C-alpha positions in Angstrom: -25.3 25.3 -61.0 -26.6 22.7 -58.4 -26.0 19.0 -58.6 -29.0 17.1 -59.9 -31.0 15.0 -57.5 -30.1 11.3 -57.4 -33.4 10.2 -59.0 -32.6 12.2 -62.1 -29.0 11.0 -62.2 -30.2 7.4 -62.0 -32.7 8.0 -64.9 -30.1 9.5 -67.1 -27.7 6.6 -66.4 -30.5 4.1 -67.2 -31.2 5.8 -70.5 -27.5 5.9 -71.5 -27.0 2.3 -70.5 -30.0 1.3 -72.7 -28.6 3.3 -75.6 -25.0 2.2 -75.3 -24.8 -1.0 -73.4 -21.3 -1.8 -72.1 -20.1 1.5 -73.7 -21.6 3.3 -70.8 -20.2 2.9 -67.3 -21.0 4.3 -63.9 -18.3 2.2 -62.2 -16.5 4.3 -59.6 -13.0 3.4 -60.9 -13.9 4.3 -64.5 -15.5 7.5 -63.4 -12.5 8.4 -61.3 -10.1 8.0 -64.2 -12.3 10.5 -66.2 -11.7 13.2 -63.6 -8.0 12.6 -63.9 -5.9 15.6 -64.8 -2.4 16.7 -64.4 -3.2 19.3 -61.7 -3.1 19.1 -57.9 -6.8 20.1 -57.8 -9.1 17.7 -56.0 -10.6 15.2 -58.4 -14.4 15.7 -58.9 -15.8 12.6 -60.6 -18.7 12.5 -63.1 -21.8 10.3 -62.6 -21.1 8.2 -65.7 -18.9 7.7 -68.8 -20.0 7.2 -72.4 -17.4 5.8 -74.8 -18.4 7.4 -78.1 -17.6 5.7 -81.4 -19.2 8.2 -83.8 -20.7 11.6 -84.1 -24.2 10.0 -83.8 -23.2 8.7 -80.4 -22.2 12.2 -79.3 -25.5 13.6 -80.6 -27.5 10.9 -78.9 -25.7 11.4 -75.5 -26.1 15.2 -75.6 -29.8 15.0 -76.4 -30.4 12.6 -73.5 -28.5 14.8 -71.2 -30.1 18.0 -72.5 -33.6 16.7 -71.7 -32.6 16.2 -68.1 -30.3 19.2 -67.9 -27.4 16.9 -67.0 -23.9 18.4 -67.3 -21.5 17.0 -70.0 -17.7 17.0 -70.0 -15.6 16.0 -73.0 -12.6 13.8 -72.3 -9.6 13.1 -74.6 -6.6 11.6 -73.0 -6.6 13.4 -69.6 -3.6 15.7 -70.1 -5.2 19.0 -69.2 -3.6 21.1 -66.5 -6.2 23.5 -65.0 -9.0 21.1 -64.0 -10.9 21.2 -67.3 -11.9 17.6 -66.9 -13.4 17.9 -63.4 -17.1 17.5 -62.8 -17.8 19.8 -59.9 -21.6 19.2 -60.1 -21.4 15.7 -61.5 -22.5 14.9 -65.0 -21.6 12.6 -67.9 -18.1 12.4 -69.3 -18.0 11.6 -73.1 -14.8 9.8 -73.8 -13.6 10.5 -77.4 -10.5 8.2 -77.3 -12.2 5.6 -79.6 -13.1 8.3 -82.2 -9.5 8.3 -83.5 -9.8 7.9 -87.2 -8.7 10.0 -90.2 -11.8 11.0 -92.1 -10.2 12.5 -95.2 -6.8 13.6 -96.4 -6.0 16.2 -99.1 -2.3 16.3 -99.7 -2.7 18.8 -102.5 -4.4 21.2 -100.1 -2.1 20.2 -97.2 -5.2 19.6 -95.0 -6.6 16.6 -93.1 -9.9 16.0 -91.4 -9.8 13.8 -88.3 -11.9 12.7 -85.5 -11.2 14.4 -82.1 -9.7 11.4 -80.3 -6.7 10.9 -82.6 -3.5 11.9 -80.8 -0.9 14.2 -82.3 1.8 11.4 -82.3 -0.6 8.9 -84.0 -1.5 11.6 -86.6 2.1 12.2 -87.5 2.8 8.5 -87.7 -0.1 8.2 -90.1 1.4 11.1 -92.2 5.0 9.9 -92.1 5.1 8.8 -95.8 3.2 11.8 -97.1 5.9 14.4 -96.9 3.7 16.4 -94.5 3.4 16.8 -90.8 1.3 18.3 -88.0 3.6 20.7 -86.2 1.7 21.7 -83.0 3.6 20.1 -80.1 2.5 20.7 -76.5 4.8 18.0 -75.2 2.1 15.6 -74.0 0.7 13.1 -76.6 -2.6 15.0 -76.4 -5.7 14.4 -78.5 -6.4 16.7 -81.4 -9.8 17.5 -80.0 -8.4 18.3 -76.6 -5.7 20.5 -78.1 -8.4 22.4 -80.1 -10.6 22.8 -77.0 -7.7 24.4 -75.0 -6.2 26.3 -77.9 -2.9 24.4 -77.3 0.5 25.3 -78.7 3.9 24.3 -77.4 7.5 24.4 -78.5 6.9 25.0 -82.3 4.4 27.8 -81.9 7.0 30.5 -82.7 7.0 29.3 -86.3 3.9 27.3 -86.9 1.4 29.1 -84.6 -1.1 27.6 -82.2 -4.3 25.5 -82.6 -6.0 28.8 -83.4 -4.1 28.9 -86.7 -4.1 25.1 -87.3 -7.8 24.5 -87.3 -9.5 25.4 -90.6 -13.0 24.2 -89.7 -14.8 22.0 -87.3 -17.9 19.9 -86.9 -19.4 20.1 -83.4 -22.3 19.0 -81.3 -24.0 21.9 -79.6 -25.8 22.0 -76.2 -29.2 21.0 -77.7 -27.7 18.1 -79.7 -27.5 20.0 -83.0 -24.6 19.0 -85.3 -23.0 22.0 -87.0 -20.1 22.8 -89.4 -18.3 26.0 -88.6 -16.6 26.6 -92.0 -15.6 25.1 -95.3 -12.2 23.6 -96.0 -11.1 26.7 -97.9 -7.9 28.4 -96.5 -9.8 31.6 -96.0 -13.4 32.8 -96.0 -15.3 36.1 -95.4 -18.6 34.2 -94.9 -20.3 34.7 -91.5 -19.1 34.8 -88.0 -15.9 32.9 -87.2 -17.5 30.1 -85.2 -14.4 28.0 -85.7 -12.3 30.3 -83.5 -15.1 30.8 -81.1 -15.1 27.1 -80.4 -11.3 26.6 -80.5 -10.2 27.5 -77.0 -13.7 27.4 -75.4 -12.6 24.3 -73.3 -15.8 22.4 -74.1 -18.1 25.1 -72.7 -19.8 25.9 -76.0 -19.7 22.7 -78.1 -18.1 19.2 -78.5 -15.9 18.6 -81.5 -16.7 15.5 -83.6 -14.4 16.4 -86.6 -11.6 18.8 -87.2 -10.0 19.9 -90.4 -6.5 21.1 -89.8 -3.6 22.6 -91.7 -0.5 20.5 -92.4 3.1 21.6 -93.3 5.8 20.1 -95.5 8.4 18.1 -93.6 11.6 20.3 -93.8 14.5 19.0 -95.8 17.0 19.7 -93.0 16.4 20.1 -89.3 19.2 21.4 -87.0 19.0 21.8 -83.2 21.4 23.8 -81.1 22.1 24.8 -77.6 24.0 27.6 -75.8 24.3 29.1 -72.3 24.3 32.6 -71.0 25.3 34.5 -67.8 21.7 35.7 -67.2 18.1 35.2 -68.3 18.2 38.8 -69.7 21.1 37.9 -72.1 19.2 34.8 -73.3 16.0 36.7 -73.9 17.7 39.6 -75.6 19.4 37.1 -77.9 16.1 35.8 -79.0 14.5 39.3 -79.4 17.4 40.4 -81.6 17.3 37.2 -83.6 13.6 37.6 -84.3 14.1 41.2 -85.3 16.7 39.9 -87.8 14.1 37.6 -89.3 15.6 34.3 -88.1 12.6 31.9 -88.6 13.1 29.7 -85.5 11.2 26.5 -85.5 11.6 26.2 -81.8 13.4 28.3 -79.2 13.2 27.3 -75.6 14.6 28.8 -72.4 15.6 26.9 -69.3 16.8 28.5 -66.1 19.7 27.0 -64.1 17.4 25.0 -61.8 15.6 23.5 -64.7 18.9 22.6 -66.4 20.0 20.8 -63.3 16.8 18.8 -63.1 16.9 17.8 -66.7 20.5 16.8 -66.4 19.7 14.4 -63.5 16.4 13.1 -65.1 17.5 12.7 -68.7 21.2 11.9 -68.3 22.4 15.2 -69.9 25.6 17.1 -69.0 24.5 20.6 -69.7 26.2 23.5 -67.9 23.8 24.7 -65.2 23.3 28.2 -66.5 20.4 30.0 -68.3 20.2 27.9 -71.5 18.6 28.3 -75.0 17.6 25.3 -77.0 16.9 26.2 -80.6 15.8 24.4 -83.8 15.9 25.5 -87.4 14.0 24.1 -90.4 14.6 24.5 -94.1 17.0 23.5 -96.8 20.7 22.9 -96.2 21.8 26.4 -97.1 19.0 28.3 -95.2 19.5 26.2 -92.1 23.3 26.9 -92.1 22.6 30.6 -92.6 20.1 30.7 -89.8 22.4 28.9 -87.4 25.4 31.1 -88.3 23.4 34.3 -87.8 22.0 33.1 -84.5 25.5 32.1 -83.3 26.8 35.6 -84.0 23.9 37.2 -82.1 24.3 34.9 -79.2 28.1 35.6 -79.0 27.3 39.3 -78.9 25.2 38.7 -75.8 28.0 36.7 -74.0 27.4 33.1 -75.2 30.6 31.3 -76.2 29.5 27.7 -76.5 26.8 27.4 -79.2 26.7 23.8 -80.4 24.4 22.4 -83.1 23.6 19.1 -84.8 21.5 17.6 -87.5 21.9 14.2 -86.1 18.3 12.8 -85.4 19.4 10.9 -82.3 21.0 13.9 -80.7 18.1 16.1 -81.6 15.6 13.6 -80.2 17.5 13.3 -76.9 17.5 17.1 -76.5 13.8 17.5 -77.2 12.8 14.5 -75.2 14.6 16.0 -72.2 12.7 19.3 -72.9 9.4 17.5 -73.0 10.2 15.6 -69.8 10.7 18.9 -67.9 7.7 18.5 -65.6 8.7 15.0 -64.6 12.3 16.1 -64.2 11.1 18.9 -61.9 9.1 16.3 -59.9 12.0 14.0 -59.7 14.3 16.8 -58.4 11.8 17.5 -55.6 11.0 13.9 -54.4 9.4 14.9 -51.1 7.1 17.5 -52.8 4.1 17.9 -54.9 4.8 20.0 -58.0 2.4 22.7 -59.0 2.7 23.6 -62.7 1.5 27.0 -63.9 2.2 29.3 -66.9 2.0 32.9 -68.0 2.8 34.8 -71.2 4.0 38.3 -71.9 5.2 40.3 -74.9 8.7 39.0 -75.6 10.1 42.5 -74.9 9.0 42.0 -71.2 9.9 38.3 -70.9 13.3 38.9 -69.2 11.7 41.3 -66.8 8.8 38.9 -66.0 11.1 35.9 -65.5 13.6 37.8 -63.4 10.9 39.2 -61.2 9.4 35.7 -60.9 12.8 34.3 -59.8 13.1 37.1 -57.3 9.5 36.3 -56.0 10.4 32.6 -55.6 13.6 33.4 -53.6 11.9 36.0 -51.4 9.2 33.6 -50.4 11.5 30.6 -50.0 10.0 28.6 -52.8 11.7 26.3 -55.3 10.4 26.6 -58.9 12.4 25.6 -62.0 11.4 27.8 -65.0 11.1 26.7 -68.7 9.7 28.8 -71.5 8.8 29.2 -75.1 10.9 32.3 -75.3 10.0 33.0 -78.9 6.5 33.8 -78.0 6.9 35.0 -74.4 5.3 32.0 -72.7 7.0 30.4 -69.7 6.1 27.7 -67.1 7.0 27.4 -63.4 7.1 24.1 -61.6 6.7 25.0 -58.0 7.4 22.4 -55.3 5.8 22.2 -51.9 5.6 19.6 -49.1 3.0 17.0 -49.7 -0.4 17.1 -47.8 0.5 20.5 -46.4 -2.5 22.9 -46.7 -0.5 25.9 -45.5 2.2 25.4 -48.1 -0.4 24.8 -50.8 -2.0 28.1 -49.9 1.4 29.8 -50.4 1.6 28.3 -53.9 -1.8 29.7 -54.8 -0.6 33.1 -53.6 2.5 32.8 -55.8 0.3 31.9 -58.7 -1.8 35.0 -58.1 1.2 37.2 -58.0 2.6 35.6 -61.2 -0.7 36.0 -63.1 -1.1 39.7 -62.0 2.6 40.4 -62.8 2.1 39.0 -66.4 -1.2 40.9 -66.9 0.5 44.2 -65.6 3.2 43.7 -68.3 0.6 43.5 -71.1 0.5 39.7 -71.0 -1.9 37.0 -70.0 -2.5 34.7 -67.0 -2.2 31.7 -69.3 -0.5 31.2 -72.6 -1.2 27.5 -73.0 -2.8 25.8 -70.0 -6.2 27.5 -70.3 -8.6 28.8 -67.6 -10.4 25.7 -66.4 -11.2 25.9 -62.7 -7.9 27.3 -61.4 -7.5 30.6 -63.2 -11.1 31.8 -63.3 -10.6 35.0 -61.2 -7.5 36.0 -63.3 -9.6 35.9 -66.5 -11.8 38.6 -64.9 -8.7 40.6 -63.9 -7.2 40.3 -67.4 -10.3 40.9 -69.5 -12.7 42.8 -67.3 -16.1 43.4 -68.8 -15.3 41.3 -71.8 -16.0 38.3 -69.6 -19.6 39.4 -69.3 -20.0 39.3 -73.1 -18.4 35.8 -73.1 -21.1 34.8 -70.6 -23.8 36.3 -72.9 -22.5 34.1 -75.7 -22.5 31.1 -73.3 -26.1 31.7 -72.3 -27.2 32.0 -75.9 -25.5 28.8 -77.0 -26.0 26.8 -73.8 -28.9 28.3 -71.8 -29.0 25.5 -69.3 -25.2 25.6 -68.8 -24.8 21.9 -69.3 -21.5 22.0 -71.2 -18.5 21.7 -68.8 -20.0 23.9 -66.1 -17.8 25.2 -63.3 -15.2 26.5 -65.8 -14.2 30.0 -67.0 -15.7 31.6 -63.8 -19.1 32.4 -65.3 -21.6 34.0 -62.9 -23.6 30.9 -61.9 -20.6 28.6 -61.6 
């Protein structure tokens, strides 16, 4: 898709300024912040930004853009990792941050309908006196709309699932400006195509969310977190596999390799032993949590761990998980002269130890430094690879590593991305992973967005 001529861009900006006044901006600094993302990809700025306050604003913006075939990119809080927010051929960024309200709440049904700009922390703060909570936790304080767009998950996915399971129904604006509802609020339905799950994970290439109805869960009576170390990654992974086979319902189970532990110790003031480490969390009543922890401790001991420690103290638990969520920044702090490239992969948990071990070997053989952390309960792990700043040759080596990692995961029956999404950076791996299925995705894209105005340049479609 080619960039529009300047005359057309100016006309679109004029119409948007007329429609929205000071809620439209084509100031360069504003535009630059709306290409912001957590990647090391070059920022590609949009031609303008609309701050939407309502679904009507989104409809109006899309209709103006559709008339001129102007690209549109949705923006939440800017925490994406694979270039989803970049505007490679220009376009208009719709900022949803001011659409951050709760629309309706049904505690009896354990569901809530929200606008897309509300963040997960704000939502849980709103719910704090209800006895319910929203469990999906990707680490960053992402917007619910952005999390749905990228099919986010995180540390609690092993028990509560991903955004695929969390979103019951959605309201979305399509490429022609039509406003649709994808499903009812019922917990299940056999009516029609599952448009909800088609849009969830589409990274803004098929529609723009204006409301989302999501599942909630009861706040557990007791929460206990624990930590233990192992001689090897394999021992840690085998502990988790056996625990899951024994039906231990982990709420979280996270793996850190020795390099990641060292980085977290330095950054978060911890004193963990620098060995492969599991951080676990159990939810339930007092008796069930005690039983889960005891069974896990026995299994861990059978795989060589001798130091399982647990606590229900909220402050200690908060410190542990804050350190976990600060892993990227810890990795960056441990490599002060480097840029840090974050990537992820996901494999069946039966192959996780193999994949992580092979990845560590790959890093060593190519003289790369890359702390590893993972959601071991569902086979997803992240690598934070450091390389000298402003060094194109070294940056090329990192991309080559990413390709090897993606192909390794795919060869083991996994995926090139468990959480980050495809965006711009992993487009060729999607084709390696899914083959001809990508052609059928493109057919769907053409049917719903024939002019390719919704987040073009993503997913690696033919004319991008």
